[in-house]
C-alpha positions as CSV (number, residue, x, y, z in Angstrom):
1,X,31.3,252.5,93.9
2,X,30.6,249.2,95.7
3,X,29.0,247.7,92.5
4,X,31.9,248.7,90.4
5,X,34.3,247.1,92.8
6,X,32.4,243.9,93.0
7,X,32.2,243.7,89.2
8,X,36.0,243.9,89.1
9,X,36.2,240.9,91.4
10,X,34.3,238.6,89.0
11,X,37.3,236.6,87.8
12,X,36.7,232.9,87.7
13,X,33.2,232.0,88.7
14,X,34.0,229.7,91.6
15,X,33.3,229.4,95.3
16,X,36.4,231.2,96.4
17,X,35.8,234.3,94.4
18,X,32.1,234.3,95.3
19,X,33.1,234.2,99.0
20,X,35.7,237.0,98.6
21,X,33.1,239.2,96.9
22,X,30.8,238.6,99.9
23,X,33.7,239.6,102.2
24,X,34.3,242.8,100.2
25,X,30.6,243.7,100.1
26,X,30.2,243.1,103.8
27,X,33.3,245.2,104.6
28,X,32.0,248.0,102.4
29,X,28.5,248.1,103.9
30,X,29.7,247.5,107.4
31,X,32.2,250.3,107.2
32,X,29.5,252.6,105.9
33,X,27.5,251.7,109.0
34,X,30.5,252.5,111.2
35,X,30.8,255.9,109.6
36,X,27.2,256.7,109.8
37,X,26.7,256.2,113.5
38,X,30.0,257.9,114.4
39,X,29.0,261.0,112.5
40,X,25.4,260.9,113.7
41,X,26.4,260.5,117.4
42,X,28.9,263.3,117.2
43,X,26.2,265.6,116.0
44,X,23.6,264.3,118.5
45,X,25.9,264.7,121.5
46,X,26.5,268.4,120.4
47,X,22.7,269.0,120.3
48,X,22.3,267.2,123.6
49,X,25.1,268.9,125.6
50,X,26.1,271.9,123.6
51,X,29.6,271.1,124.9
52,X,32.9,270.8,123.1
53,X,34.2,268.7,126.0
54,X,31.5,266.0,125.4
55,X,32.3,266.0,121.7
56,X,35.9,265.4,122.6
57,X,34.9,262.6,125.0
58,X,32.8,261.0,122.2
59,X,35.7,261.1,119.8
60,X,38.0,259.5,122.4
61,X,35.3,256.7,122.8
62,X,35.4,256.3,119.0
63,X,39.2,256.2,118.6
64,X,40.4,254.5,121.8
65,X,39.3,250.9,120.8
66,X,41.8,251.0,118.0
67,X,44.6,251.3,120.6
68,X,43.3,248.2,122.4
69,X,43.3,245.8,119.5
70,X,46.6,244.2,120.4
71,X,44.8,242.6,123.4
72,X,42.6,240.5,121.1
73,X,45.0,239.0,118.7
74,X,45.3,235.7,120.5
75,X,41.5,235.3,120.7
76,X,41.1,236.0,117.0
77,X,43.7,233.3,116.2
78,X,42.0,230.7,118.4
79,X,38.4,230.9,117.1
80,X,36.5,230.7,113.8
81,X,37.1,233.9,111.8
82,X,33.7,233.8,110.1
83,X,31.8,233.2,113.3
84,X,33.7,236.0,115.0
85,X,33.0,238.4,112.1
86,X,29.3,237.7,112.2
87,X,29.3,238.1,116.0
88,X,31.0,241.5,116.1
89,X,28.8,242.9,113.3
90,X,25.7,241.5,115.0
91,X,26.9,243.1,118.3
92,X,27.1,246.5,116.6
93,X,23.6,246.0,115.3
94,X,22.3,245.4,118.8
95,X,24.1,248.5,120.1
96,X,22.7,250.7,117.3
97,X,19.2,249.4,118.1
98,X,19.8,250.4,121.7
99,X,20.9,253.9,120.6
100,X,17.7,254.2,118.5
101,X,15.6,253.3,121.5
102,X,17.4,255.9,123.7
103,X,17.1,258.6,121.2
104,X,13.5,257.8,120.5
105,X,12.8,258.0,124.3
106,X,14.6,261.3,124.6
107,X,17.0,260.0,127.2
108,X,19.4,262.9,128.0
109,X,22.3,261.1,129.7
110,X,25.4,261.7,127.5
111,X,27.5,259.2,129.4
112,X,25.2,256.3,128.3
113,X,25.6,257.3,124.6
114,X,29.4,257.6,125.0
115,X,29.6,254.2,126.7
116,X,27.5,252.5,124.0
117,X,29.5,254.1,121.2
118,X,32.7,253.0,122.8
119,X,31.5,249.4,122.8
120,X,30.2,249.6,119.3
121,X,33.5,251.1,118.1
122,X,35.4,248.3,119.9
123,X,33.4,245.7,117.9
124,X,33.8,247.7,114.7
125,X,37.6,247.9,115.2
126,X,37.8,244.1,115.8
127,X,36.1,243.5,112.5
128,X,39.1,244.7,110.5
129,X,41.8,242.4,111.7
130,X,39.3,239.5,111.6
131,X,38.6,240.3,107.9
132,X,42.3,240.6,107.1
133,X,42.9,237.1,108.5
134,X,40.1,235.7,106.3
135,X,41.5,237.1,103.1
136,X,44.4,234.5,102.7
137,X,41.8,231.7,103.3
138,X,39.6,233.0,100.5
139,X,42.0,233.7,97.7
140,X,45.1,232.1,96.1
141,X,48.5,233.3,97.3
142,X,49.2,235.1,94.0
143,X,45.9,237.0,94.4
144,X,46.7,238.3,97.9
145,X,48.1,241.7,96.8
146,X,45.1,242.5,94.6
147,X,42.7,241.2,97.2
148,X,44.2,243.4,99.9
149,X,44.0,246.4,97.6
150,X,40.3,245.6,97.0
151,X,39.7,245.4,100.7
152,X,41.5,248.7,101.2
153,X,39.3,250.4,98.7
154,X,36.2,248.9,100.3
155,X,37.3,250.2,103.6
156,X,38.7,253.7,102.8
157,X,36.3,254.5,100.0
158,X,33.2,253.9,102.0
159,X,34.7,255.6,105.0
160,X,35.3,258.9,103.3
161,X,32.1,258.8,101.2
162,X,29.7,258.0,104.1
163,X,31.5,260.4,106.5
164,X,30.6,263.1,103.9
165,X,27.1,261.8,103.3
166,X,26.1,261.4,106.9
167,X,25.9,265.2,107.6
168,X,23.6,265.6,104.6
169,X,21.4,262.7,105.7
170,X,21.1,264.1,109.2
171,X,19.7,267.4,107.7
172,X,17.2,265.4,105.7
173,X,15.8,262.9,108.2
174,X,17.2,263.7,111.7
175,X,19.7,261.7,113.8
176,X,17.0,259.1,114.6
177,X,16.3,258.4,110.9
178,X,20.0,258.1,110.2
179,X,20.4,255.6,113.0
180,X,17.6,253.5,111.6
181,X,19.3,253.5,108.2
182,X,22.5,252.6,110.0
183,X,20.8,249.5,111.6
184,X,19.7,248.4,108.2
185,X,23.4,248.4,107.0
186,X,24.4,246.1,109.8
187,X,21.5,243.7,109.0
188,X,22.9,243.5,105.4
189,X,26.4,243.0,106.7
190,X,25.5,240.2,109.1
191,X,23.4,238.5,106.3
192,X,26.3,238.8,103.9
193,X,29.0,237.4,106.2
194,X,26.7,234.5,107.2
195,X,26.6,233.5,103.5
196,X,30.4,233.0,103.3
197,X,31.1,229.3,102.9
198,X,34.5,228.5,104.3
199,X,36.2,225.3,105.7
200,X,38.6,226.9,108.2
201,X,41.7,224.9,109.2
202,X,41.4,223.3,112.6
203,X,42.7,225.7,115.3
204,X,45.8,224.7,117.2
205,X,45.4,225.9,120.8
206,X,49.1,225.5,121.6
207,X,50.0,229.0,122.6
208,X,49.4,229.9,126.2
209,X,47.9,233.3,127.1
210,X,50.9,234.2,129.2
211,X,53.2,233.6,126.2
212,X,51.0,235.9,124.1
213,X,51.2,238.6,126.7
214,X,55.0,238.2,126.9
215,X,55.2,238.7,123.2
216,X,53.3,242.0,123.6
217,X,55.6,243.1,126.3
218,X,58.6,242.3,124.0
219,X,57.1,244.6,121.4
220,X,56.8,247.5,123.9
221,X,60.4,246.8,125.1
222,X,61.7,247.1,121.5
223,X,59.9,250.4,121.0
224,X,61.2,251.8,124.3
225,X,64.8,250.8,123.7
226,X,65.1,251.9,120.1
227,X,65.6,255.7,119.8
228,X,64.1,256.0,116.3
229,X,61.0,253.8,117.1
230,X,60.6,255.8,120.4
231,X,60.7,259.1,118.5
232,X,58.3,257.9,115.8
233,X,55.8,256.6,118.4
234,X,55.9,259.8,120.4
235,X,55.5,261.9,117.3
236,X,52.6,259.8,116.1
237,X,50.8,260.1,119.4
238,X,51.2,263.9,119.4
239,X,50.1,264.3,115.8
240,X,47.1,262.0,116.2
241,X,46.1,264.0,119.4
242,X,45.9,267.1,117.3
243,X,44.2,265.4,114.5
244,X,41.6,264.1,117.0
245,X,41.1,267.7,118.0
246,X,40.3,268.6,114.5
247,X,37.5,266.1,114.4
248,X,35.9,267.8,117.4
249,X,36.2,271.3,115.8
250,X,34.7,270.1,112.5
251,X,31.4,269.4,114.4
252,X,31.5,272.9,116.1
253,X,32.3,274.6,112.8
254,X,29.4,272.8,111.2
255,X,27.0,274.2,113.8
256,X,28.6,277.6,113.6
257,X,28.1,277.8,109.8
258,X,24.4,276.8,110.0
259,X,23.7,273.1,110.7
260,X,24.4,269.5,109.9
261,X,24.4,270.1,106.2
262,X,27.6,272.2,106.7
263,X,29.0,269.5,108.8
264,X,28.5,267.2,105.8
265,X,30.2,269.8,103.5
266,X,33.2,270.0,105.9
267,X,33.4,266.2,106.0
268,X,33.2,266.2,102.2
269,X,36.2,268.5,101.9
270,X,38.1,266.3,104.3
271,X,37.3,263.3,102.2
272,X,38.4,265.1,99.0
273,X,41.6,266.2,100.7
274,X,42.5,262.7,101.9
275,X,41.8,261.2,98.5
276,X,44.0,263.8,96.8
277,X,46.7,263.1,99.4
278,X,46.5,259.4,98.7
279,X,47.0,260.0,95.0
280,X,48.5,263.3,93.8
281,X,50.5,264.3,96.8
282,X,51.7,260.7,97.4
283,X,53.2,260.5,93.9
284,X,55.2,263.6,94.6
285,X,56.4,262.5,98.1
286,X,57.6,259.2,96.6
287,X,60.4,261.2,94.9
288,X,61.8,262.1,98.3
289,X,63.4,260.0,101.0
290,X,61.2,258.3,103.6
291,X,62.4,260.7,106.3
292,X,61.7,263.8,104.2
293,X,58.2,262.5,103.2
294,X,57.3,261.7,106.8
295,X,58.4,265.2,108.0
296,X,56.7,267.1,105.2
297,X,53.5,265.2,105.3
298,X,53.0,265.4,109.1
299,X,54.2,269.0,109.3
300,X,51.7,270.0,106.7
301,X,48.9,268.2,108.5
302,X,49.7,269.8,111.8
303,X,49.9,273.3,110.2
304,X,46.5,273.0,108.7
305,X,45.0,271.3,111.7
């Protein structure tokens, strides 16, 4: 899949396209690494604690960093995007190596694993907005739409595929073996991003930190005062809460059915369902109003969850 995508990016053979191909490759491989350690650590924490509560805590540690991204927008704007990207991917590599050491030493303190996964997920979440800010610097304005589509494929495609594959990999070579493979993906990602050649525009440090925080507060104020935005925000929180619960039960169902290979099968079915929803179902929902599509899509998800 990654090779096919990169072949499609071989337009004019110039530095800009070559750099964009490196960004797409790094995103695809890095996202595979994110998926692998998240699935592996969910399974490991179940084996370690035999507790649905700890699986839930682990999933909170994985999802929560995405909620905190708004705090880092100003820092991303102020610094070199390429250097930040290399730094966050290298940080994930360091944390995965630490997880490998803890698992190899048979350390049985679930809180340590949850804490490390939280930090790794935070760095992983930061990679995506950094990559998105790099895209306009690497392609021409009339290529932006196609470039963002390619980046989305690299992100979503590898996410679903490696979520599905991770369960099978665990059954073949254990959690420790999977984490070692995961470390290798981050080595490739760091090496790929380091090869991006980019003359970034000089950063203008004119915006004060207090001004950025005020802008964030304005955004919260708009949501709190607009009835429709308030309703949509509340509904999204509730639905994502239940969707997060499903991620916990998928791990438990996998163990109930017989092991990590069944966990992989369940993740595969989830991947197939999401891909169908993005294609077949989406085409049908486009015929309805936005409100109807929103209600039907989320009601259906909650029913099956």
